[in-house]
Each structure stands twice: as C-alpha cells, then as structure tokens.
N, C-alpha and C positions, 0 to 999 in steps of 0.2 A: 639314241641308238646309232651305232656306227654304220657307215655306208661301205660296202665292199666294192671300192672304185675299179678294181681290175675286172670284176664281173660286170659292172656297168659299162665299162669300155668295151667289152666283148659283146654285151648286149647292144650297144650303139653300132659297133662294126657289123653285126649280124642283121641289123634293121629291126630288132625287138623294141627299141626305144628310138625317138626321133633326135632327141638332144640331150645333153647332160650339162647342167649349170653348176658352176663351181664359184662359190663365194671366197673372198679372201680368208676368211676363218676356216674354211674347209681346205684350202690349197695344200697345206702340209700333208695332210692325210691322203689327198688326191695324188700328190707327187709321188708317194709310196707306190700306188697302183700303177701310175703312168710309167715309173721305171721298170716295173715288171711286165708292161704290155708290149709284146713283140711286133705289134701291127700298128706302130705310131703313125705310119704314113697313110693309114685307111681313115684317119679322123683329122679334123682341123678345129683349132680354136679360134673364136672371135671375141676379141677383148671389147669390154664395155667400160664406160666411166664407172668410177667407184671400185674397180678392181674385179668385177665379176667377169667370168669367162664362161662362153657357151660353146661346148664341143659338139660338132655335127659330123656326119659321115662325109668324107671327100668324094668328089664326083670324078 
C-alpha cells in the first residue's frame, strides 16, 4: 500500500503524528510529497546510518 507522504507531512506539522521515518527504498515516493509540501521549514530530518531519515517537527 502506497503512503500519502504529503498528508503524512501535514499530520506531522499539525502534531497528529510525532515522527515520520523514511527508508532509502521509500525516498523517491517521499520526495514527491516533500516537493509539494509548502511548510518545509516546520519539519526537520535527522539522518541515520543506513540511509534512514526521521522527520520531526521543528521547534
């Protein structure tokens, strides 16, 4: 099942979810949602070993 990353990013911004984890295999699909997300400065990504990124709300 495909994830709607634009909706997930909005949920993250609005505090409905605490974090969004992206794996390297999900990144291309995530990037499409990220490019449509007008509030990029409201979340930040934390890179981990192995290419995983965890997105959280900026403080």
